[in-house]
Structures are given as C-alpha cells and as structure tokens.
A tleap script that builds the chain and sets N, CA, C and O, in Angstrom:
source leaprc.protein.ff14SB
mol = sequence {
  NMET SER MET LEU ARG ASP LEU ILE GLU THR
  ILE ALA LYS ALA ILE VAL GLU LYS PRO GLU
  ALA VAL HIE VAL ASN GLU ILE ASP SER ALA
  LYS THR ILE VAL LEU GLU LEU LYS VAL ALA
  PRO GLU ASP LEU GLY ARG ILE ILE GLY LYS
  GLU GLY ASN ARG ALA LYS ALA ILE ARG THR
  ILE LEU SER ALA ALA ASN LYS ASP ARG THR
  LYS ARG CYS ILE LEU GLU ILE LEU CSER
}
set mol.1.N position { 28.217 53.235 -55.138 }
set mol.1.CA position { 28.128 54.485 -54.415 }
set mol.1.C position { 28.208 54.270 -52.923 }
set mol.1.O position { 27.850 55.170 -52.164 }
set mol.2.N position { 28.651 53.145 -52.479 }
set mol.2.CA position { 28.725 52.905 -51.036 }
set mol.2.C position { 29.782 53.808 -50.373 }
set mol.2.O position { 29.788 53.952 -49.150 }
set mol.3.N position { 30.677 54.417 -51.176 }
set mol.3.CA position { 31.633 55.341 -50.618 }
set mol.3.C position { 30.935 56.516 -49.942 }
set mol.3.O position { 31.361 56.955 -48.873 }
set mol.4.N position { 29.870 57.029 -50.549 }
set mol.4.CA position { 29.110 58.128 -49.981 }
set mol.4.C position { 28.406 57.678 -48.716 }
set mol.4.O position { 28.356 58.429 -47.742 }
set mol.5.N position { 27.868 56.485 -48.708 }
set mol.5.CA position { 27.212 55.953 -47.534 }
set mol.5.C position { 28.206 55.824 -46.393 }
set mol.5.O position { 27.915 56.202 -45.258 }
set mol.6.N position { 29.370 55.294 -46.696 }
set mol.6.CA position { 30.419 55.168 -45.665 }
set mol.6.C position { 30.869 56.529 -45.150 }
set mol.6.O position { 31.153 56.673 -43.961 }
set mol.7.N position { 30.938 57.517 -46.013 }
set mol.7.CA position { 31.331 58.859 -45.590 }
set mol.7.C position { 30.334 59.444 -44.600 }
set mol.7.O position { 30.728 59.977 -43.563 }
set mol.8.N position { 29.034 59.348 -44.915 }
set mol.8.CA position { 28.033 59.879 -44.016 }
set mol.8.C position { 28.009 59.111 -42.701 }
set mol.8.O position { 27.830 59.706 -41.639 }
set mol.9.N position { 28.183 57.819 -42.763 }
set mol.9.CA position { 28.220 56.995 -41.544 }
set mol.9.C position { 29.399 57.392 -40.664 }
set mol.9.O position { 29.249 57.512 -39.448 }
set mol.10.N position { 30.553 57.595 -41.255 }
set mol.10.CA position { 31.720 57.980 -40.483 }
set mol.10.C position { 31.578 59.354 -39.840 }
set mol.10.O position { 31.946 59.539 -38.680 }
set mol.11.N position { 31.050 60.312 -40.585 }
set mol.11.CA position { 30.817 61.650 -40.039 }
set mol.11.C position { 29.810 61.610 -38.902 }
set mol.11.O position { 30.023 62.225 -37.857 }
set mol.12.N position { 28.720 60.895 -39.101 }
set mol.12.CA position { 27.660 60.823 -38.094 }
set mol.12.C position { 28.183 60.158 -36.803 }
set mol.12.O position { 27.899 60.624 -35.700 }
set mol.13.N position { 28.947 59.066 -36.957 }
set mol.13.CA position { 29.465 58.366 -35.778 }
set mol.13.C position { 30.430 59.249 -34.978 }
set mol.13.O position { 30.537 59.116 -33.759 }
set mol.14.N position { 31.126 60.144 -35.672 }
set mol.14.CA position { 32.057 61.043 -34.980 }
set mol.14.C position { 31.327 62.121 -34.194 }
set mol.14.O position { 31.889 62.671 -33.247 }
set mol.15.N position { 30.100 62.434 -34.559 }
set mol.15.CA position { 29.341 63.506 -33.946 }
set mol.15.C position { 28.498 63.040 -32.762 }
set mol.15.O position { 28.427 63.723 -31.740 }
set mol.16.N position { 27.860 61.878 -32.899 }
set mol.16.CA position { 26.861 61.423 -31.914 }
set mol.16.C position { 27.498 60.801 -30.684 }
set mol.16.O position { 28.684 60.469 -30.677 }
set mol.17.N position { 26.689 60.650 -29.645 }
set mol.17.CA position { 27.162 59.971 -28.422 }
set mol.17.C position { 26.892 58.482 -28.461 }
set mol.17.O position { 27.528 57.724 -27.730 }
set mol.18.N position { 25.959 58.044 -29.298 }
set mol.18.CA position { 25.684 56.617 -29.464 }
set mol.18.C position { 25.983 56.196 -30.902 }
set mol.18.O position { 25.061 56.066 -31.708 }
set mol.19.N position { 27.255 55.982 -31.234 }
set mol.19.CA position { 27.594 55.632 -32.629 }
set mol.19.C position { 27.030 54.271 -33.070 }
set mol.19.O position { 26.884 54.021 -34.266 }
set mol.20.N position { 26.717 53.406 -32.119 }
set mol.20.CA position { 26.153 52.104 -32.502 }
set mol.20.C position { 24.738 52.237 -33.045 }
set mol.20.O position { 24.235 51.315 -33.688 }
set mol.21.N position { 24.088 53.373 -32.795 }
set mol.21.CA position { 22.714 53.586 -33.263 }
set mol.21.C position { 22.657 54.244 -34.633 }
set mol.21.O position { 21.566 54.485 -35.151 }
set mol.22.N position { 23.803 54.539 -35.231 }
set mol.22.CA position { 23.833 55.204 -36.545 }
set mol.22.C position { 23.600 54.168 -37.646 }
set mol.22.O position { 24.276 53.141 -37.712 }
set mol.23.N position { 22.627 54.465 -38.504 }
set mol.23.CA position { 22.331 53.594 -39.657 }
set mol.23.C position { 22.104 54.487 -40.880 }
set mol.23.O position { 21.383 55.482 -40.824 }
set mol.24.N position { 22.735 54.102 -41.968 }
set mol.24.CA position { 22.568 54.840 -43.222 }
set mol.24.C position { 22.048 53.870 -44.276 }
set mol.24.O position { 22.651 52.831 -44.542 }
set mol.25.N position { 20.921 54.234 -44.863 }
set mol.25.CA position { 20.311 53.421 -45.914 }
set mol.25.C position { 20.468 54.160 -47.251 }
set mol.25.O position { 20.157 55.347 -47.356 }
set mol.26.N position { 20.942 53.459 -48.239 }
set mol.26.CA position { 21.161 54.075 -49.563 }
set mol.26.C position { 20.085 53.599 -50.537 }
set mol.26.O position { 19.876 52.401 -50.729 }
set mol.27.N position { 19.416 54.563 -51.139 }
set mol.27.CA position { 18.390 54.269 -52.149 }
set mol.27.C position { 18.876 54.839 -53.470 }
set mol.27.O position { 18.968 56.057 -53.622 }
set mol.28.N position { 19.184 53.987 -54.412 }
set mol.28.CA position { 19.776 54.393 -55.681 }
set mol.28.C position { 18.727 54.275 -56.769 }
set mol.28.O position { 18.230 53.184 -57.050 }
set mol.29.N position { 18.388 55.411 -57.386 }
set mol.29.CA position { 17.449 55.364 -58.519 }
set mol.29.C position { 18.136 55.883 -59.777 }
set mol.29.O position { 19.349 56.094 -59.776 }
set mol.30.N position { 17.396 56.086 -60.820 }
set mol.30.CA position { 17.986 56.455 -62.097 }
set mol.30.C position { 18.690 57.820 -62.055 }
set mol.30.O position { 19.758 57.977 -62.646 }
set mol.31.N position { 18.105 58.804 -61.366 }
set mol.31.CA position { 18.663 60.147 -61.403 }
set mol.31.C position { 19.166 60.622 -60.050 }
set mol.31.O position { 19.895 61.612 -59.988 }
set mol.32.N position { 18.802 59.951 -58.964 }
set mol.32.CA position { 19.222 60.417 -57.652 }
set mol.32.C position { 19.682 59.261 -56.768 }
set mol.32.O position { 19.333 58.099 -56.976 }
set mol.33.N position { 20.482 59.638 -55.774 }
set mol.33.CA position { 20.892 58.733 -54.721 }
set mol.33.C position { 20.376 59.375 -53.423 }
set mol.33.O position { 20.755 60.502 -53.106 }
set mol.34.N position { 19.539 58.692 -52.691 }
set mol.34.CA position { 19.044 59.181 -51.425 }
set mol.34.C position { 19.725 58.424 -50.306 }
set mol.34.O position { 19.687 57.194 -50.269 }
set mol.35.N position { 20.348 59.149 -49.395 }
set mol.35.CA position { 20.941 58.557 -48.233 }
set mol.35.C position { 20.106 58.919 -47.013 }
set mol.35.O position { 20.002 60.090 -46.647 }
set mol.36.N position { 19.522 57.922 -46.395 }
set mol.36.CA position { 18.681 58.131 -45.210 }
set mol.36.C position { 19.520 57.878 -43.964 }
set mol.36.O position { 20.019 56.772 -43.754 }
set mol.37.N position { 19.669 58.909 -43.142 }
set mol.37.CA position { 20.478 58.814 -41.924 }
set mol.37.C position { 19.548 58.718 -40.734 }
set mol.37.O position { 18.686 59.572 -40.526 }
set mol.38.N position { 19.738 57.657 -39.949 }
set mol.38.CA position { 18.939 57.479 -38.742 }
set mol.38.C position { 19.897 57.363 -37.549 }
set mol.38.O position { 20.832 56.563 -37.562 }
set mol.39.N position { 19.641 58.181 -36.518 }
set mol.39.CA position { 20.447 58.173 -35.287 }
set mol.39.C position { 19.502 58.017 -34.105 }
set mol.39.O position { 18.281 58.063 -34.253 }
set mol.40.N position { 20.092 57.832 -32.929 }
set mol.40.CA position { 19.289 57.750 -31.710 }
set mol.40.C position { 18.544 59.068 -31.514 }
set mol.40.O position { 19.065 60.127 -31.866 }
set mol.41.N position { 17.330 59.018 -30.955 }
set mol.41.CA position { 16.554 60.256 -30.784 }
set mol.41.C position { 17.290 61.366 -30.020 }
set mol.41.O position { 17.142 62.547 -30.336 }
set mol.42.N position { 18.067 60.983 -29.032 }
set mol.42.CA position { 18.783 61.998 -28.235 }
set mol.42.C position { 19.969 62.592 -29.002 }
set mol.42.O position { 20.520 63.607 -28.577 }
set mol.43.N position { 20.370 61.986 -30.116 }
set mol.43.CA position { 21.484 62.488 -30.910 }
set mol.43.C position { 21.012 63.302 -32.123 }
set mol.43.O position { 21.832 63.847 -32.862 }
set mol.44.N position { 19.730 63.378 -32.321 }
set mol.44.CA position { 19.187 64.077 -33.503 }
set mol.44.C position { 19.593 65.551 -33.510 }
set mol.44.O position { 19.935 66.090 -34.563 }
set mol.45.N position { 19.561 66.199 -32.367 }
set mol.45.CA position { 19.978 67.598 -32.282 }
set mol.45.C position { 21.440 67.789 -32.590 }
set mol.45.O position { 21.821 68.816 -33.151 }
set mol.46.N position { 22.271 66.827 -32.239 }
set mol.46.CA position { 23.701 66.924 -32.537 }
set mol.46.C position { 23.940 66.835 -34.047 }
set mol.46.O position { 24.820 67.514 -34.575 }
set mol.47.N position { 23.188 66.030 -34.718 }
set mol.47.CA position { 23.360 65.886 -36.167 }
set mol.47.C position { 22.852 67.129 -36.897 }
set mol.47.O position { 23.484 67.592 -37.846 }
set mol.48.N position { 21.727 67.664 -36.463 }
set mol.48.CA position { 21.148 68.815 -37.146 }
set mol.48.C position { 21.911 70.099 -36.802 }
set mol.48.O position { 22.170 70.921 -37.682 }
set mol.49.N position { 22.271 70.273 -35.524 }
set mol.49.CA position { 23.000 71.473 -35.138 }
set mol.49.C position { 22.106 72.696 -34.990 }
set mol.49.O position { 20.928 72.662 -35.346 }
set mol.50.N position { 22.667 73.763 -34.471 }
set mol.50.CA position { 21.893 75.002 -34.310 }
set mol.50.C position { 21.489 75.545 -35.666 }
set mol.50.O position { 22.317 75.739 -36.557 }
set mol.51.N position { 20.188 75.786 -35.799 }
set mol.51.CA position { 19.600 76.336 -37.037 }
set mol.51.C position { 19.936 75.474 -38.265 }
set mol.51.O position { 19.909 75.952 -39.399 }
set mol.52.N position { 20.250 74.210 -38.018 }
set mol.52.CA position { 20.544 73.291 -39.116 }
set mol.52.C position { 21.923 73.456 -39.734 }
set mol.52.O position { 22.190 72.924 -40.811 }
set mol.53.N position { 22.796 74.185 -39.062 }
set mol.53.CA position { 24.132 74.435 -39.616 }
set mol.53.C position { 24.958 73.182 -39.796 }
set mol.53.O position { 25.666 73.051 -40.795 }
set mol.54.N position { 24.888 72.265 -38.862 }
set mol.54.CA position { 25.696 71.022 -38.978 }
set mol.54.C position { 25.145 70.154 -40.113 }
set mol.54.O position { 25.919 69.563 -40.866 }
set mol.55.N position { 23.826 70.074 -40.243 }
set mol.55.CA position { 23.235 69.295 -41.332 }
set mol.55.C position { 23.601 69.905 -42.698 }
set mol.55.O position { 23.859 69.184 -43.662 }
set mol.56.N position { 23.617 71.229 -42.759 }
set mol.56.CA position { 24.023 71.909 -44.021 }
set mol.56.C position { 25.482 71.580 -44.334 }
set mol.56.O position { 25.824 71.349 -45.494 }
set mol.57.N position { 26.336 71.557 -43.329 }
set mol.57.CA position { 27.760 71.261 -43.530 }
set mol.57.C position { 27.947 69.825 -44.013 }
set mol.57.O position { 28.765 69.568 -44.896 }
set mol.58.N position { 27.196 68.892 -43.440 }
set mol.58.CA position { 27.285 67.494 -43.866 }
set mol.58.C position { 26.811 67.381 -45.319 }
set mol.58.O position { 27.417 66.654 -46.106 }
set mol.59.N position { 25.763 68.074 -45.675 }
set mol.59.CA position { 25.253 68.028 -47.049 }
set mol.59.C position { 26.269 68.640 -48.037 }
set mol.59.O position { 26.401 68.173 -49.168 }
set mol.60.N position { 26.986 69.695 -47.590 }
set mol.60.CA position { 27.995 70.302 -48.436 }
set mol.60.C position { 29.143 69.343 -48.690 }
set mol.60.O position { 29.631 69.245 -49.816 }
set mol.61.N position { 29.579 68.633 -47.656 }
set mol.61.CA position { 30.633 67.633 -47.804 }
set mol.61.C position { 30.166 66.515 -48.731 }
set mol.61.O position { 30.931 66.038 -49.569 }
set mol.62.N position { 28.930 66.106 -48.581 }
set mol.62.CA position { 28.373 65.054 -49.432 }
set mol.62.C position { 28.358 65.473 -50.903 }
set mol.62.O position { 28.744 64.690 -51.771 }
set mol.63.N position { 27.920 66.689 -51.188 }
set mol.63.CA position { 27.889 67.123 -52.594 }
set mol.63.C position { 29.302 67.276 -53.153 }
set mol.63.O position { 29.516 67.029 -54.340 }
set mol.64.N position { 30.268 67.675 -52.329 }
set mol.64.CA position { 31.645 67.774 -52.796 }
set mol.64.C position { 32.229 66.379 -53.082 }
set mol.64.O position { 33.022 66.212 -54.009 }
set mol.65.N position { 31.841 65.406 -52.298 }
set mol.65.CA position { 32.354 64.042 -52.471 }
set mol.65.C position { 31.651 63.301 -53.627 }
set mol.65.O position { 32.144 62.275 -54.097 }
set mol.66.N position { 30.524 63.814 -54.071 }
set mol.66.CA position { 29.777 63.149 -55.144 }
set mol.66.C position { 30.441 63.396 -56.494 }
set mol.66.O position { 30.198 64.413 -57.144 }
set mol.67.N position { 31.272 62.462 -56.898 }
set mol.67.CA position { 32.002 62.631 -58.157 }
set mol.67.C position { 31.157 62.280 -59.372 }
set mol.67.O position { 31.430 62.742 -60.480 }
set mol.68.N position { 30.133 61.464 -59.162 }
set mol.68.CA position { 29.251 61.072 -60.257 }
set mol.68.C position { 28.203 62.156 -60.470 }
set mol.68.O position { 27.107 62.088 -59.914 }
set mol.69.N position { 28.535 63.124 -61.252 }
set mol.69.CA position { 27.632 64.277 -61.430 }
set mol.69.C position { 26.388 63.973 -62.230 }
set mol.69.O position { 25.515 64.831 -62.361 }
set mol.70.N position { 26.284 62.750 -62.778 }
set mol.70.CA position { 25.069 62.402 -63.509 }
set mol.70.C position { 23.903 62.110 -62.564 }
set mol.70.O position { 22.743 62.127 -62.975 }
set mol.71.N position { 24.224 61.839 -61.283 }
set mol.71.CA position { 23.200 61.589 -60.267 }
set mol.71.C position { 23.281 62.614 -59.161 }
set mol.71.O position { 24.374 62.969 -58.720 }
set mol.72.N position { 22.176 63.080 -58.722 }
set mol.72.CA position { 22.097 64.017 -57.609 }
set mol.72.C position { 22.052 63.209 -56.310 }
set mol.72.O position { 21.391 62.173 -56.239 }
set mol.73.N position { 22.741 63.678 -55.309 }
set mol.73.CA position { 22.811 62.964 -54.029 }
set mol.73.C position { 22.088 63.782 -52.954 }
set mol.73.O position { 22.377 64.964 -52.769 }
set mol.74.N position { 21.159 63.155 -52.256 }
set mol.74.CA position { 20.322 63.823 -51.252 }
set mol.74.C position { 20.505 63.133 -49.901 }
set mol.74.O position { 20.492 61.904 -49.824 }
set mol.75.N position { 20.673 63.907 -48.851 }
set mol.75.CA position { 20.747 63.364 -47.504 }
set mol.75.C position { 19.442 63.681 -46.785 }
set mol.75.O position { 19.043 64.840 -46.670 }
set mol.76.N position { 18.792 62.638 -46.307 }
set mol.76.CA position { 17.587 62.785 -45.501 }
set mol.76.C position { 17.902 62.330 -44.093 }
set mol.76.O position { 18.384 61.218 -43.878 }
set mol.77.N position { 17.623 63.206 -43.128 }
set mol.77.CA position { 17.823 62.856 -41.738 }
set mol.77.C position { 16.481 62.440 -41.150 }
set mol.77.O position { 15.563 63.253 -41.038 }
set mol.78.N position { 16.372 61.174 -40.776 }
set mol.78.CA position { 15.118 60.622 -40.297 }
set mol.78.C position { 15.040 60.749 -38.770 }
set mol.78.O position { 16.029 60.564 -38.060 }
set mol.79.N position { 13.850 61.067 -38.297 }
set mol.79.CA position { 13.672 61.161 -36.849 }
set mol.79.C position { 13.076 59.873 -36.292 }
set mol.79.O position { 12.854 59.766 -35.086 }
savepdb mol mol.pdb
quit
C-alpha cells in the first residue's frame, strides 16, 4: 500500500512551503490503513485549508485511489 503513502506525500509536498518537512507514516492493520501526515507547524494551515476544505479534498482523492476496498484508508493530519 505504499502507493497511497506516496500519493499523500506528493500532494502534501506540492502544497507546503517546506517540502523537506513532510513525513507520512503508514500503519497497516487488519481492516484499516492509517496514514499519518506530519508537516512543519507553519504549513499546517496550508494542508488543512479554510474550514478544512483542502483536507477534505485530499481525503477524497485518497479514498478514490484506494483500490483495495477490503481495507478502509484513513488520513490523520498530525500537528
């Protein structure tokens, strides 16, 4: 499932001003895949967007890219 991790990392690096600070950790369990996204503190607002619209859009892209429908994919944005 590293394709999903790479996707989130690529999207995040395109949005933030400090792409070197982007880190995505993948936690794979029996029923879910959790992707933890960590960015520089000053880029957190860029990732979330106004009223969370950008974060919702990233999550929508992630769910569309998740071809393995047996596992649910969750994006957590860490502060």
